[in-house]
C-alpha positions as CSV (number, residue, x, y, z in Angstrom):
1,M,157.1,78.4,124.3
2,N,160.5,77.6,126.6
3,S,160.5,75.1,129.9
4,L,160.4,77.0,133.0
5,S,162.3,75.8,135.8
6,N,160.6,78.2,138.6
7,T,157.1,79.1,138.1
8,K,157.8,82.2,139.9
9,S,159.2,83.3,136.5
10,V,155.3,83.3,135.0
11,G,153.9,86.5,135.4
12,Q,150.2,85.5,133.2
13,F,149.2,82.9,131.0
14,H,146.3,83.2,128.8
15,V,144.1,80.9,127.1
16,H,142.0,81.0,125.5
17,D,140.2,79.8,122.3
18,P,141.5,79.6,118.7
19,L,140.5,82.8,116.2
20,P,138.1,81.6,113.3
21,P,139.8,80.6,110.2
22,E,140.0,83.5,107.7
23,I,138.9,82.8,104.0
24,I,141.5,85.2,103.2
25,T,140.5,84.9,98.4
26,L,138.3,82.7,96.8
27,D,138.2,82.3,92.5
28,N,135.3,80.4,91.6
29,I,136.7,79.4,88.0
30,G,133.4,76.5,87.3
31,G,130.5,79.0,87.8
32,L,127.5,78.3,90.7
33,P,123.9,76.4,89.4
34,A,121.1,78.4,88.4
35,D,118.5,78.7,90.7
36,D,116.4,75.5,88.9
37,A,119.0,73.9,88.2
38,Q,118.9,70.3,89.2
39,Q,122.8,69.4,89.5
40,F,126.0,71.2,89.3
41,A,129.9,71.2,89.3
42,F,131.9,73.6,90.7
43,K,135.6,74.7,91.0
44,L,137.2,77.2,94.0
45,N,140.7,78.2,94.9
46,G,142.0,81.0,96.9
47,T,143.9,81.3,99.8
48,A,143.2,81.0,104.0
49,T,144.1,79.7,107.2
50,P,147.0,77.3,106.9
51,A,145.6,73.7,108.2
52,S,141.9,74.9,108.1
53,E,139.4,72.6,106.4
54,L,137.3,73.8,103.9
55,N,133.7,72.9,102.1
56,G,130.9,73.8,100.1
57,A,127.2,73.8,101.9
58,F,123.8,74.5,100.4
59,L,121.9,76.2,103.4
60,N,118.5,76.4,104.0
61,A,116.4,79.6,105.7
62,A,117.7,78.9,109.2
63,D,120.5,78.8,108.2
64,Q,121.3,75.2,108.9
65,S,122.8,73.1,106.0
66,L,121.2,71.2,103.4
67,L,124.0,69.5,101.9
68,D,127.7,69.6,102.2
69,G,130.4,69.2,100.1
70,P,133.4,67.2,100.4
71,M,136.8,68.9,102.7
72,A,140.1,70.8,101.1
73,T,142.9,71.6,103.6
74,A,144.9,74.7,103.1
75,A,148.2,74.0,102.5
76,S,151.1,75.7,104.2
77,N,151.0,78.1,102.0
78,Q,147.6,78.9,102.3
79,T,146.5,77.8,99.4
80,Y,143.8,75.6,98.4
81,Q,141.6,74.1,95.2
82,Y,138.2,72.7,95.9
83,E,136.0,71.2,93.3
84,W,132.3,69.8,93.7
85,Q,129.6,68.5,91.9
86,A,126.4,67.1,93.2
87,D,122.5,67.3,93.2
88,V,121.3,70.8,94.0
89,P,118.9,70.3,97.2
90,T,115.3,71.4,96.3
91,E,115.3,74.3,99.6
92,Q,118.2,76.4,98.3
93,H,119.0,79.3,100.1
94,K,122.4,79.9,100.6
95,I,125.5,78.1,99.2
96,V,128.5,79.3,101.6
97,L,132.4,78.0,101.2
98,E,132.7,77.0,105.3
99,A,136.2,77.2,106.6
100,N,136.9,75.0,110.2
101,Y,140.0,73.7,112.2
102,P,140.1,69.8,112.4
103,A,138.8,68.1,115.5
104,P,139.9,68.6,118.2
105,Y,140.0,72.1,117.4
106,T,136.4,72.5,115.5
107,L,134.4,75.2,116.1
108,A,131.1,75.4,116.5
109,N,130.7,78.0,114.3
110,P,132.4,78.4,111.3
111,T,134.4,81.2,109.0
112,R,131.4,81.5,106.2
113,K,132.2,83.1,103.1
114,I,128.8,83.7,100.7
115,L,128.3,82.1,97.0
116,K,125.3,82.7,96.4
117,D,122.0,83.7,98.5
118,L,118.2,83.3,97.2
119,P,115.4,84.7,99.0
120,P,113.2,82.2,100.4
121,P,110.2,81.1,98.6
122,E,107.5,83.2,99.6
123,L,103.8,83.4,98.9
124,A,103.0,86.5,96.8
125,F,100.7,88.4,94.7
126,L,102.6,87.4,91.2
127,K,100.1,90.1,89.7
128,A,97.7,92.2,91.1
129,P,95.3,94.6,89.0
130,T,95.4,98.2,89.1
131,H,92.8,99.3,86.9
132,F,88.9,98.5,86.2
133,E,87.2,100.0,83.2
134,F,83.2,100.1,83.6
135,A,83.4,102.4,80.6
136,S,80.8,105.2,79.4
137,M,77.6,104.6,80.7
138,P,74.0,106.2,79.4
139,L,73.3,109.7,82.2
140,T,70.6,108.8,83.8
141,N,68.6,109.2,87.4
142,S,67.5,105.9,88.0
143,Q,69.5,103.1,89.3
144,S,71.8,101.2,86.6
145,P,71.5,97.4,85.6
146,I,75.1,95.6,87.2
147,Y,77.5,96.0,84.6
148,S,81.1,93.6,84.7
149,Y,84.6,95.9,83.8
150,D,85.8,95.5,80.7
151,G,88.4,94.5,78.3
152,T,90.1,97.4,78.9
153,S,90.9,96.4,82.7
154,D,94.5,95.3,83.4
155,A,92.8,93.0,86.2
156,D,94.7,90.1,86.7
157,L,94.9,88.7,90.1
158,M,97.4,85.8,90.5
159,I,99.2,84.5,93.7
160,S,102.1,82.5,93.3
161,D,102.8,80.3,96.6
162,P,106.4,78.6,96.0
163,R,106.9,77.5,99.5
164,N,108.5,74.3,100.6
165,G,106.7,71.3,102.3
166,T,103.7,71.9,104.5
167,R,102.4,75.5,103.2
168,G,99.5,77.9,105.5
169,D,96.0,79.2,105.5
170,W,95.9,82.3,102.9
171,A,93.3,84.0,101.4
172,V,93.1,87.3,99.3
173,Q,90.2,90.0,100.8
174,V,89.5,92.7,98.7
175,N,89.2,96.7,100.4
176,L,87.3,99.2,98.9
177,T,88.8,102.9,100.3
178,K,86.9,105.3,98.6
179,Q,83.9,105.4,96.8
180,F,83.1,106.2,92.8
181,T,84.3,110.3,93.4
182,A,84.2,112.6,90.7
183,T,85.4,115.9,91.3
184,P,83.7,118.5,88.7
185,A,85.6,122.0,88.0
186,N,84.8,124.8,90.9
187,M,82.0,122.2,92.5
188,P,82.3,119.6,95.6
189,A,83.1,116.4,94.6
190,S,80.3,114.4,94.1
191,T,80.1,110.4,95.8
192,L,78.0,107.7,94.5
193,N,77.6,105.1,97.4
194,D,76.4,101.5,97.2
195,A,78.3,101.8,93.5
196,L,80.4,98.8,93.6
197,I,78.7,95.3,93.8
198,W,79.9,92.7,95.0
199,T,78.3,89.3,94.4
200,K,79.3,85.9,96.4
201,D,78.2,82.6,97.5
202,A,74.2,83.7,95.8
203,Q,74.4,87.3,97.6
204,T,74.3,90.5,95.8
205,T,75.8,93.7,98.4
206,P,77.2,96.7,97.6
207,L,80.7,96.8,98.7
208,Q,81.6,98.9,102.3
209,L,83.7,101.8,102.4
210,N,86.9,99.9,104.8
211,V,85.0,96.5,105.1
212,P,87.3,93.3,103.9
213,Q,85.6,91.0,101.7
214,Q,87.1,87.6,101.0
215,L,87.8,87.1,97.5
216,F,89.2,83.5,98.0
217,S,90.7,80.9,100.6
218,K,93.0,78.2,100.8
219,S,93.5,75.7,103.2
220,S,97.1,74.7,104.4
221,Y,98.4,71.0,102.8
222,S,102.1,69.0,102.1
223,L,103.3,69.3,99.2
224,G,105.8,66.6,98.6
225,A,107.7,68.5,95.4
226,S,108.7,72.1,95.3
227,T,106.9,73.4,91.8
228,P,105.9,76.5,92.1
229,D,101.9,76.5,92.9
230,V,100.7,79.5,91.1
231,E,96.1,80.5,92.0
232,N,94.8,82.5,89.5
233,L,91.6,84.6,90.4
234,T,90.6,86.8,87.1
235,D,87.9,85.4,86.6
236,L,86.5,84.4,89.6
237,L,87.2,88.6,90.6
238,K,85.4,89.7,87.5
239,S,82.2,87.0,88.5
240,T,82.6,88.7,91.9
241,L,82.8,92.6,92.3
242,Q,80.9,94.2,89.7
243,A,79.4,97.5,89.8
244,Q,75.5,99.4,89.7
245,F,75.4,102.7,90.3
246,P,72.4,103.8,91.8
247,A,69.4,106.3,91.9
248,G,69.6,110.0,91.6
249,P,71.8,113.1,90.1
250,K,75.2,112.4,88.3
251,D,77.8,114.9,87.6
252,A,78.0,114.7,83.4
253,D,81.6,114.5,81.8
254,V,83.4,114.2,84.6
255,P,85.4,110.7,85.7
256,Y,84.4,109.1,88.7
257,T,86.9,107.2,90.1
258,A,86.6,104.4,92.7
259,E,90.0,102.9,95.1
260,L,90.8,98.9,96.1
261,E,93.3,97.8,97.9
262,F,93.9,93.6,97.5
263,I,95.2,92.2,101.1
264,L,96.9,88.4,101.2
265,V,96.2,87.2,104.3
266,T,98.9,84.5,105.4
267,A,99.4,82.2,108.5
268,P,102.1,80.7,109.6
269,Y,103.7,77.1,108.0
């Protein structure tokens, strides 16, 4: 800018915040930590807006900084070199390289280049049943005994809860969406109502269509370490879900199938 002796020579003069710095290139030559790493060391270099300050950071799921690395400054020719060694925070979600200006020109929202994006830990089914086999049974008009499903079933039920900090309530429900039904060729469908039995808390009752039953629940609790928590409900499910075929006529040589859904109910945490 030139000094003006007469302000009449000034037509317009705009003042605005500085444009965000730019990370132009980035070369990761040292590798990034594995998801389960306890420590890491990596090296970065590249080009960025001259005089901008760069630092690495671990962010949580809310994009808040958990661990900031050292500062490096982009040279006048835009080049920078960056090295970082540290322990990995347990709640990591993203690893980023940030670029900002030194004070007093520091921006509230630095430019970020994502180096690694990890999904936040979530409560979820680790394994869920795909089918239950009750095998072949003698055809009779009488009510059958109570049967458990057999070893050919793919009925593992496991819940994984790797969330950090306080874990909210959760429960697993089982819902009958289709009664045992057979469809003989050129014949009306045959349905066996009340054939799936729910045995829980010393009570045995038939599963009702679209009336979910609670298999298991867990109250919220705080976890000191971030080790995954797995609940194996396979044995509980086998002792709870059984079959008892009602009295009356049944179709021969036609398989009866029912449909269930498993519901994971969660509370905020």
